[in-house]
A tleap script that builds the chain and sets N, CA, C and O, in Angstrom:
source leaprc.protein.ff14SB
mol = sequence {
  NMET GLY THR LEU LYS GLU LEU GLY ALA PHE
  PHE ASN SER SER ALA SER ARG ASN VAL VAL
  LEU LYS ASP ILE CYS LYS THR ALA PRO ALA
  SER GLY GLU LEU SER ASP GLN LYS ALA ILE
  LYS ILE PRO SER MET THR ARG TRP THR SER
  LEU ASP ASP CYS LEU HIE THR PHE LEU LYS
  LEU CYS PRO SER ILE VAL ASP ALA LEU GLU
  LYS ILE VAL ALA GLU PHE ASN ASP PRO ASP
  THR ARG SER LYS ALA ARG ASN TRP SER LYS
  ILE ILE LEU ASP PHE GLU LEU VAL LEU VAL
  GLU HIE VAL SER TYR LEU PHE CPHE
}
set mol.1.N position { 84.875 103.724 73.567 }
set mol.1.CA position { 85.295 103.562 74.830 }
set mol.1.C position { 85.941 103.088 75.178 }
set mol.1.O position { 86.029 103.410 76.363 }
set mol.2.N position { 86.955 102.041 74.821 }
set mol.2.CA position { 87.880 101.644 75.359 }
set mol.2.C position { 88.768 102.173 75.321 }
set mol.2.O position { 89.524 102.061 76.287 }
set mol.3.N position { 89.138 102.993 74.243 }
set mol.3.CA position { 90.505 103.800 74.261 }
set mol.3.C position { 90.366 105.059 75.407 }
set mol.3.O position { 91.481 105.557 75.564 }
set mol.4.N position { 89.577 105.566 76.055 }
set mol.4.CA position { 89.239 106.520 76.927 }
set mol.4.C position { 89.719 105.391 78.190 }
set mol.4.O position { 90.466 105.831 79.064 }
set mol.5.N position { 89.232 103.807 78.266 }
set mol.5.CA position { 89.912 103.750 79.351 }
set mol.5.C position { 91.179 103.158 79.486 }
set mol.5.O position { 91.962 103.439 80.393 }
set mol.6.N position { 91.398 102.306 78.553 }
set mol.6.CA position { 93.239 102.530 78.450 }
set mol.6.C position { 94.216 103.410 78.403 }
set mol.6.O position { 95.447 103.412 78.387 }
set mol.7.N position { 93.167 104.304 78.382 }
set mol.7.CA position { 94.342 105.995 78.366 }
set mol.7.C position { 94.216 106.389 80.096 }
set mol.7.O position { 95.219 106.523 80.797 }
set mol.8.N position { 93.139 106.504 80.493 }
set mol.8.CA position { 93.161 106.495 82.135 }
set mol.8.C position { 93.893 105.208 83.039 }
set mol.8.O position { 94.252 105.336 84.209 }
set mol.9.N position { 93.992 104.281 82.445 }
set mol.9.CA position { 94.472 103.087 82.745 }
set mol.9.C position { 96.182 103.609 82.518 }
set mol.9.O position { 96.707 104.032 83.548 }
set mol.10.N position { 96.560 103.606 81.973 }
set mol.10.CA position { 98.271 104.325 81.938 }
set mol.10.C position { 98.705 105.424 82.461 }
set mol.10.O position { 99.889 105.644 82.715 }
set mol.11.N position { 97.275 106.601 82.762 }
set mol.11.CA position { 97.882 107.634 83.888 }
set mol.11.C position { 97.636 106.919 85.570 }
set mol.11.O position { 98.340 107.257 86.521 }
set mol.12.N position { 96.699 106.069 85.653 }
set mol.12.CA position { 96.164 105.782 86.787 }
set mol.12.C position { 97.044 104.563 87.297 }
set mol.12.O position { 96.972 104.186 88.467 }
set mol.13.N position { 97.737 104.066 86.520 }
set mol.13.CA position { 98.455 102.736 87.169 }
set mol.13.C position { 99.734 103.019 87.535 }
set mol.13.O position { 100.475 102.233 88.125 }
set mol.14.N position { 100.128 104.607 87.051 }
set mol.14.CA position { 101.476 104.807 87.615 }
set mol.14.C position { 101.392 106.375 88.562 }
set mol.14.O position { 100.669 107.307 88.210 }
set mol.15.N position { 102.087 106.399 89.524 }
set mol.15.CA position { 102.063 107.486 90.126 }
set mol.15.C position { 102.994 108.468 89.925 }
set mol.15.O position { 102.949 109.536 90.535 }
set mol.16.N position { 103.775 108.213 89.177 }
set mol.16.CA position { 104.708 109.152 88.910 }
set mol.16.C position { 104.146 109.706 87.515 }
set mol.16.O position { 104.421 110.865 87.205 }
set mol.17.N position { 103.280 108.823 86.571 }
set mol.17.CA position { 102.385 109.645 85.170 }
set mol.17.C position { 101.716 110.073 85.359 }
set mol.17.O position { 101.459 110.963 84.549 }
set mol.18.N position { 100.869 109.946 86.412 }
set mol.18.CA position { 99.381 110.497 87.179 }
set mol.18.C position { 100.101 112.323 87.442 }
set mol.18.O position { 99.725 113.379 86.933 }
set mol.19.N position { 101.217 112.050 88.426 }
set mol.19.CA position { 101.637 113.649 89.107 }
set mol.19.C position { 102.287 114.434 87.821 }
set mol.19.O position { 102.220 115.657 87.945 }
set mol.20.N position { 103.039 113.875 86.345 }
set mol.20.CA position { 103.002 114.772 85.294 }
set mol.20.C position { 102.159 115.432 85.297 }
set mol.20.O position { 102.241 116.649 85.459 }
set mol.21.N position { 100.493 114.409 85.008 }
set mol.21.CA position { 99.030 115.171 84.355 }
set mol.21.C position { 98.790 116.270 85.627 }
set mol.21.O position { 98.807 117.498 85.539 }
set mol.22.N position { 98.596 115.567 86.654 }
set mol.22.CA position { 98.394 116.762 87.562 }
set mol.22.C position { 99.221 118.203 87.851 }
set mol.22.O position { 98.913 119.320 88.267 }
set mol.23.N position { 100.406 117.552 87.406 }
set mol.23.CA position { 101.304 118.912 87.681 }
set mol.23.C position { 100.904 120.079 86.446 }
set mol.23.O position { 100.708 121.290 86.546 }
set mol.24.N position { 100.874 119.205 85.305 }
set mol.24.CA position { 100.710 120.457 83.554 }
set mol.24.C position { 99.078 120.888 83.481 }
set mol.24.O position { 98.546 121.779 82.820 }
set mol.25.N position { 98.575 120.051 84.281 }
set mol.25.CA position { 96.653 120.538 84.552 }
set mol.25.C position { 96.848 122.162 85.290 }
set mol.25.O position { 96.319 123.247 85.048 }
set mol.26.N position { 97.916 121.694 86.329 }
set mol.26.CA position { 97.521 122.762 87.333 }
set mol.26.C position { 98.031 123.631 86.549 }
set mol.26.O position { 97.230 124.565 86.516 }
set mol.27.N position { 99.005 123.875 85.831 }
set mol.27.CA position { 99.739 125.399 85.090 }
set mol.27.C position { 99.215 125.496 84.461 }
set mol.27.O position { 99.110 126.723 84.448 }
set mol.28.N position { 98.124 124.855 83.072 }
set mol.28.CA position { 97.299 124.831 81.990 }
set mol.28.C position { 95.867 124.310 82.303 }
set mol.28.O position { 95.409 123.406 81.604 }
set mol.29.N position { 95.029 124.920 83.474 }
set mol.29.CA position { 93.959 124.500 83.495 }
set mol.29.C position { 92.791 124.421 82.455 }
set mol.29.O position { 92.449 125.313 81.678 }
set mol.30.N position { 92.415 123.555 82.555 }
set mol.30.CA position { 90.905 123.562 81.511 }
set mol.30.C position { 89.744 124.569 82.126 }
set mol.30.O position { 89.262 125.048 83.153 }
set mol.31.N position { 89.681 124.513 80.712 }
set mol.31.CA position { 89.005 125.888 81.254 }
set mol.31.C position { 87.749 125.165 81.704 }
set mol.31.O position { 87.632 123.943 81.801 }
set mol.32.N position { 86.264 126.635 82.126 }
set mol.32.CA position { 85.032 126.569 82.494 }
set mol.32.C position { 84.949 125.438 83.650 }
set mol.32.O position { 85.882 125.308 84.443 }
set mol.33.N position { 83.678 124.545 83.719 }
set mol.33.CA position { 83.758 123.976 85.337 }
set mol.33.C position { 84.652 122.627 85.187 }
set mol.33.O position { 84.650 121.823 86.119 }
set mol.34.N position { 85.286 122.421 84.216 }
set mol.34.CA position { 86.646 121.155 84.784 }
set mol.34.C position { 87.589 121.927 85.124 }
set mol.34.O position { 88.547 121.597 84.424 }
set mol.35.N position { 87.915 122.864 85.870 }
set mol.35.CA position { 89.000 123.837 85.776 }
set mol.35.C position { 89.828 123.281 87.209 }
set mol.35.O position { 91.007 123.551 87.439 }
set mol.36.N position { 89.012 122.510 88.041 }
set mol.36.CA position { 89.457 121.620 89.254 }
set mol.36.C position { 89.710 120.167 88.972 }
set mol.36.O position { 90.287 119.437 89.777 }
set mol.37.N position { 89.177 119.694 87.587 }
set mol.37.CA position { 89.104 118.182 87.117 }
set mol.37.C position { 90.987 118.044 86.303 }
set mol.37.O position { 91.360 118.613 85.278 }
set mol.38.N position { 91.801 117.134 87.185 }
set mol.38.CA position { 92.998 116.676 87.277 }
set mol.38.C position { 93.401 115.507 86.446 }
set mol.38.O position { 94.456 115.029 86.029 }
set mol.39.N position { 92.462 115.313 86.394 }
set mol.39.CA position { 92.645 113.413 86.127 }
set mol.39.C position { 91.365 112.606 84.815 }
set mol.39.O position { 90.155 112.827 84.876 }
set mol.40.N position { 91.783 112.032 84.136 }
set mol.40.CA position { 90.956 111.106 83.371 }
set mol.40.C position { 90.407 110.530 83.360 }
set mol.40.O position { 90.799 109.459 82.897 }
set mol.41.N position { 89.047 110.598 83.807 }
set mol.41.CA position { 87.675 109.624 83.793 }
set mol.41.C position { 87.829 108.724 83.110 }
set mol.41.O position { 88.069 108.881 81.913 }
set mol.42.N position { 87.684 106.886 83.977 }
set mol.42.CA position { 87.163 105.950 82.863 }
set mol.42.C position { 85.283 105.555 82.523 }
set mol.42.O position { 84.552 105.350 83.493 }
set mol.43.N position { 84.950 105.521 81.680 }
set mol.43.CA position { 83.606 105.569 81.676 }
set mol.43.C position { 83.444 104.118 82.454 }
set mol.43.O position { 84.256 103.306 82.896 }
set mol.44.N position { 81.989 104.185 82.407 }
set mol.44.CA position { 81.956 102.541 83.729 }
set mol.44.C position { 80.401 102.227 82.599 }
set mol.44.O position { 79.479 102.734 81.959 }
set mol.45.N position { 81.159 100.841 83.086 }
set mol.45.CA position { 80.246 99.854 81.892 }
set mol.45.C position { 78.637 99.842 81.999 }
set mol.45.O position { 77.848 99.445 81.142 }
set mol.46.N position { 78.416 100.256 82.980 }
set mol.46.CA position { 76.876 99.909 83.380 }
set mol.46.C position { 76.224 101.438 83.496 }
set mol.46.O position { 75.028 101.387 83.783 }
set mol.47.N position { 76.783 102.878 83.324 }
set mol.47.CA position { 76.402 103.286 83.493 }
set mol.47.C position { 76.989 104.414 81.623 }
set mol.47.O position { 78.057 104.857 81.200 }
set mol.48.N position { 75.666 104.402 81.158 }
set mol.48.CA position { 75.583 104.619 79.779 }
set mol.48.C position { 75.924 106.418 80.057 }
set mol.48.O position { 76.830 106.795 79.313 }
set mol.49.N position { 75.441 107.385 80.847 }
set mol.49.CA position { 75.984 108.520 80.881 }
set mol.49.C position { 77.215 109.221 81.181 }
set mol.49.O position { 77.465 110.417 81.333 }
set mol.50.N position { 78.077 107.938 81.237 }
set mol.50.CA position { 79.274 107.822 82.007 }
set mol.50.C position { 80.508 108.409 81.159 }
set mol.50.O position { 81.429 109.218 81.272 }
set mol.51.N position { 79.853 107.329 80.064 }
set mol.51.CA position { 80.573 108.337 78.402 }
set mol.51.C position { 80.411 109.489 78.011 }
set mol.51.O position { 80.830 110.212 77.107 }
set mol.52.N position { 79.627 109.549 78.974 }
set mol.52.CA position { 79.326 111.402 78.080 }
set mol.52.C position { 80.253 112.239 79.180 }
set mol.52.O position { 81.299 112.837 78.929 }
set mol.53.N position { 79.780 112.155 80.090 }
set mol.53.CA position { 81.125 112.899 81.236 }
set mol.53.C position { 82.942 112.692 80.572 }
set mol.53.O position { 83.874 113.495 80.509 }
set mol.54.N position { 82.785 110.891 80.075 }
set mol.54.CA position { 84.156 111.149 80.328 }
set mol.54.C position { 84.667 111.438 78.932 }
set mol.54.O position { 85.837 111.080 78.793 }
set mol.55.N position { 84.275 111.830 78.166 }
set mol.55.CA position { 84.391 112.371 76.443 }
set mol.55.C position { 84.314 114.093 76.803 }
set mol.55.O position { 84.919 114.920 76.121 }
set mol.56.N position { 83.639 114.378 77.748 }
set mol.56.CA position { 83.416 116.028 78.038 }
set mol.56.C position { 85.078 116.560 78.896 }
set mol.56.O position { 85.713 117.608 78.781 }
set mol.57.N position { 85.347 115.320 79.727 }
set mol.57.CA position { 86.524 115.673 80.352 }
set mol.57.C position { 87.708 115.557 79.474 }
set mol.57.O position { 88.627 116.376 79.469 }
set mol.58.N position { 87.641 114.494 78.724 }
set mol.58.CA position { 88.654 114.217 77.805 }
set mol.58.C position { 89.560 115.131 76.870 }
set mol.58.O position { 90.770 115.127 76.645 }
set mol.59.N position { 88.073 116.239 76.223 }
set mol.59.CA position { 87.593 117.126 75.738 }
set mol.59.C position { 88.759 118.099 75.941 }
set mol.59.O position { 89.755 118.527 75.358 }
set mol.60.N position { 87.948 118.230 77.317 }
set mol.60.CA position { 88.670 119.560 77.994 }
set mol.60.C position { 90.173 119.025 78.565 }
set mol.60.O position { 91.000 119.830 78.136 }
set mol.61.N position { 90.655 118.273 79.139 }
set mol.61.CA position { 92.164 117.826 79.373 }
set mol.61.C position { 92.900 117.774 78.075 }
set mol.61.O position { 94.093 118.045 77.932 }
set mol.62.N position { 91.833 117.293 76.883 }
set mol.62.CA position { 93.016 116.905 75.657 }
set mol.62.C position { 94.254 117.645 75.720 }
set mol.62.O position { 95.299 116.994 75.690 }
set mol.63.N position { 94.315 119.246 75.826 }
set mol.63.CA position { 95.518 119.811 75.362 }
set mol.63.C position { 96.364 119.346 76.566 }
set mol.63.O position { 97.466 119.018 76.127 }
set mol.64.N position { 96.302 119.182 77.905 }
set mol.64.CA position { 97.226 118.846 79.050 }
set mol.64.C position { 97.091 117.628 78.719 }
set mol.64.O position { 98.288 117.712 78.442 }
set mol.65.N position { 96.747 116.269 78.398 }
set mol.65.CA position { 97.156 114.899 78.390 }
set mol.65.C position { 98.187 114.821 77.315 }
set mol.65.O position { 98.989 113.898 77.458 }
set mol.66.N position { 98.338 115.555 76.313 }
set mol.66.CA position { 99.095 115.262 75.391 }
set mol.66.C position { 100.633 116.163 76.217 }
set mol.66.O position { 101.539 115.510 76.735 }
set mol.67.N position { 100.625 117.654 76.174 }
set mol.67.CA position { 101.448 117.606 77.133 }
set mol.67.C position { 102.328 117.026 77.858 }
set mol.67.O position { 103.552 116.957 77.750 }
set mol.68.N position { 101.361 116.476 78.860 }
set mol.68.CA position { 101.930 115.311 80.030 }
set mol.68.C position { 102.807 114.157 79.171 }
set mol.68.O position { 103.984 113.856 79.372 }
set mol.69.N position { 101.782 113.525 78.028 }
set mol.69.CA position { 102.342 112.501 77.341 }
set mol.69.C position { 103.860 112.881 76.547 }
set mol.69.O position { 104.849 112.152 76.629 }
set mol.70.N position { 103.809 114.146 75.789 }
set mol.70.CA position { 105.342 114.743 75.577 }
set mol.70.C position { 106.300 114.598 76.470 }
set mol.70.O position { 107.454 114.229 76.252 }
set mol.71.N position { 105.541 115.056 78.059 }
set mol.71.CA position { 107.094 114.836 79.011 }
set mol.71.C position { 107.184 113.461 79.147 }
set mol.71.O position { 108.100 112.936 79.779 }
set mol.72.N position { 106.402 112.911 78.664 }
set mol.72.CA position { 106.753 111.573 79.810 }
set mol.72.C position { 107.609 110.958 78.820 }
set mol.72.O position { 108.546 110.374 79.364 }
set mol.73.N position { 107.621 110.858 77.137 }
set mol.73.CA position { 108.502 110.590 76.236 }
set mol.73.C position { 109.974 111.447 76.446 }
set mol.73.O position { 110.980 110.894 76.001 }
set mol.74.N position { 110.093 112.477 76.960 }
set mol.74.CA position { 111.223 113.474 76.898 }
set mol.74.C position { 112.244 113.282 78.177 }
set mol.74.O position { 113.406 113.676 78.085 }
set mol.75.N position { 111.579 112.444 79.782 }
set mol.75.CA position { 111.818 112.770 80.380 }
set mol.75.C position { 112.054 111.275 81.608 }
set mol.75.O position { 112.887 111.097 82.497 }
set mol.76.N position { 110.963 110.472 81.145 }
set mol.76.CA position { 111.154 109.193 81.697 }
set mol.76.C position { 112.295 108.433 81.046 }
set mol.76.O position { 112.510 108.594 79.844 }
set mol.77.N position { 113.005 107.649 81.746 }
set mol.77.CA position { 113.706 106.682 81.330 }
set mol.77.C position { 113.418 104.932 80.721 }
set mol.77.O position { 114.093 104.081 80.142 }
set mol.78.N position { 112.272 105.028 81.155 }
set mol.78.CA position { 111.934 103.515 80.838 }
set mol.78.C position { 111.352 103.375 79.439 }
set mol.78.O position { 110.622 104.244 78.963 }
set mol.79.N position { 111.776 101.975 78.623 }
set mol.79.CA position { 111.647 103.016 76.999 }
set mol.79.C position { 110.439 102.265 76.328 }
set mol.79.O position { 110.351 102.161 75.105 }
set mol.80.N position { 109.420 101.696 77.291 }
set mol.80.CA position { 108.361 100.641 77.631 }
set mol.80.C position { 107.269 101.906 78.078 }
set mol.80.O position { 106.107 101.847 77.676 }
set mol.81.N position { 107.672 102.899 78.826 }
set mol.81.CA position { 106.762 103.736 79.125 }
set mol.81.C position { 107.027 104.943 78.107 }
set mol.81.O position { 106.034 105.509 77.649 }
set mol.82.N position { 108.280 105.367 77.728 }
set mol.82.CA position { 108.205 106.290 76.615 }
set mol.82.C position { 107.547 105.748 75.428 }
set mol.82.O position { 107.032 106.514 74.613 }
set mol.83.N position { 107.534 104.825 75.317 }
set mol.83.CA position { 106.568 104.491 73.448 }
set mol.83.C position { 105.381 104.373 73.476 }
set mol.83.O position { 104.632 104.636 72.535 }
set mol.84.N position { 104.910 103.781 75.033 }
set mol.84.CA position { 103.759 103.541 75.197 }
set mol.84.C position { 102.589 104.875 75.210 }
set mol.84.O position { 101.396 104.869 74.907 }
set mol.85.N position { 103.608 106.149 75.764 }
set mol.85.CA position { 103.086 107.500 75.885 }
set mol.85.C position { 103.498 108.456 74.195 }
set mol.85.O position { 103.075 109.462 73.626 }
set mol.86.N position { 104.293 107.656 74.002 }
set mol.86.CA position { 104.231 108.381 72.112 }
set mol.86.C position { 103.225 107.794 71.314 }
set mol.86.O position { 102.819 108.263 70.250 }
set mol.87.N position { 102.865 106.841 71.811 }
set mol.87.CA position { 101.852 105.945 70.755 }
set mol.87.C position { 100.762 106.561 71.443 }
set mol.87.O position { 99.798 106.714 70.693 }
set mol.88.N position { 100.627 106.861 72.305 }
set mol.88.CA position { 98.895 107.104 73.117 }
set mol.88.C position { 98.875 108.571 72.066 }
set mol.88.O position { 98.168 108.591 71.058 }
set mol.89.N position { 99.752 109.761 72.469 }
set mol.89.CA position { 99.930 110.831 71.299 }
set mol.89.C position { 99.446 110.793 70.395 }
set mol.89.O position { 98.446 111.457 70.123 }
set mol.90.N position { 100.078 109.904 69.559 }
set mol.90.CA position { 100.012 109.935 67.887 }
set mol.90.C position { 98.285 109.665 68.495 }
set mol.90.O position { 97.450 110.556 68.343 }
set mol.91.N position { 97.943 108.397 69.145 }
set mol.91.CA position { 96.157 108.391 68.826 }
set mol.91.C position { 95.423 109.402 68.798 }
set mol.91.O position { 94.556 109.753 67.999 }
set mol.92.N position { 95.883 109.928 69.867 }
set mol.92.CA position { 95.143 111.239 70.394 }
set mol.92.C position { 94.592 112.132 69.166 }
set mol.92.O position { 93.433 112.360 68.820 }
set mol.93.N position { 95.757 112.533 68.659 }
set mol.93.CA position { 96.274 113.220 67.882 }
set mol.93.C position { 95.921 113.058 66.820 }
set mol.93.O position { 95.891 114.175 66.304 }
set mol.94.N position { 95.531 112.121 65.931 }
set mol.94.CA position { 95.047 111.569 65.125 }
set mol.94.C position { 93.325 111.253 65.585 }
set mol.94.O position { 92.576 111.257 64.608 }
set mol.95.N position { 92.823 111.058 66.582 }
set mol.95.CA position { 91.764 110.993 67.357 }
set mol.95.C position { 90.872 112.850 67.018 }
set mol.95.O position { 89.829 113.009 66.385 }
set mol.96.N position { 91.562 113.757 67.557 }
set mol.96.CA position { 91.126 115.000 67.861 }
set mol.96.C position { 90.922 115.473 66.131 }
set mol.96.O position { 89.851 116.011 65.851 }
set mol.97.N position { 91.629 115.329 65.360 }
set mol.97.CA position { 91.517 115.585 63.787 }
set mol.97.C position { 90.126 114.867 63.385 }
set mol.97.O position { 89.227 115.513 62.847 }
set mol.98.N position { 89.999 113.426 63.693 }
set mol.98.CA position { 89.045 113.229 63.033 }
set mol.98.C position { 87.929 113.907 63.842 }
set mol.98.O position { 87.376 114.850 63.276 }
set mol.99.N position { 87.573 113.632 64.883 }
set mol.99.CA position { 86.521 114.444 65.469 }
set mol.99.C position { 86.044 115.813 65.467 }
set mol.99.O position { 84.927 116.239 65.762 }
set mol.100.N position { 87.126 116.454 65.068 }
set mol.100.CA position { 86.691 117.788 64.099 }
set mol.100.C position { 86.179 117.469 62.337 }
set mol.100.O position { 85.196 117.790 61.670 }
set mol.101.N position { 87.055 116.916 62.152 }
set mol.101.CA position { 86.510 117.186 60.680 }
set mol.101.C position { 84.805 115.920 60.797 }
set mol.101.O position { 83.965 115.679 59.929 }
set mol.102.N position { 84.893 115.532 61.885 }
set mol.102.CA position { 83.181 114.923 62.301 }
set mol.102.C position { 82.468 115.991 62.300 }
set mol.102.O position { 81.490 116.221 61.588 }
set mol.103.N position { 82.888 116.585 63.004 }
set mol.103.CA position { 82.177 118.210 63.847 }
set mol.103.C position { 81.772 118.498 62.500 }
set mol.103.O position { 80.668 118.212 62.035 }
set mol.104.N position { 82.992 119.251 61.702 }
set mol.104.CA position { 82.784 119.979 60.872 }
set mol.104.C position { 81.722 119.233 60.012 }
set mol.104.O position { 80.499 119.330 60.107 }
set mol.105.N position { 82.143 118.788 59.512 }
set mol.105.CA position { 81.158 117.901 58.560 }
set mol.105.C position { 79.582 117.842 59.002 }
set mol.105.O position { 78.796 118.098 58.090 }
set mol.106.N position { 79.018 117.536 60.284 }
set mol.106.CA position { 78.073 117.477 60.694 }
set mol.106.C position { 77.051 118.931 60.685 }
set mol.106.O position { 75.866 119.045 60.372 }
set mol.107.N position { 78.071 119.983 61.177 }
set mol.107.CA position { 76.996 121.169 61.356 }
set mol.107.C position { 77.606 122.002 60.065 }
set mol.107.O position { 76.911 122.986 59.812 }
set mol.108.N position { 78.582 121.861 59.314 }
set mol.108.CA position { 79.050 122.689 57.784 }
set mol.108.C position { 78.784 122.149 56.491 }
set mol.108.O position { 79.129 122.763 55.482 }
savepdb mol mol.pdb
quit
């Protein structure tokens, strides 16, 4: 839950980073019922169902989030922002691998 919260804060704390994510989501919209979802949801500490909603949104937007992070690394001038975006990209890609392996293990 902390990772989703921190990732959401990374995008939401900067208008320019948020615009990058929204623009990428417009050109490669998420599928299904989240096609109009253009932001990372932050889980609520008091609502346990919000975590499920946040994870669902994150998984649908994951390719767009990675693309946005890569664009930030390539185009932003601030070294700190670029470093954070690079680190988030690595974390997400590692998280995807772990998640896929876990799900595969459970079902196969």
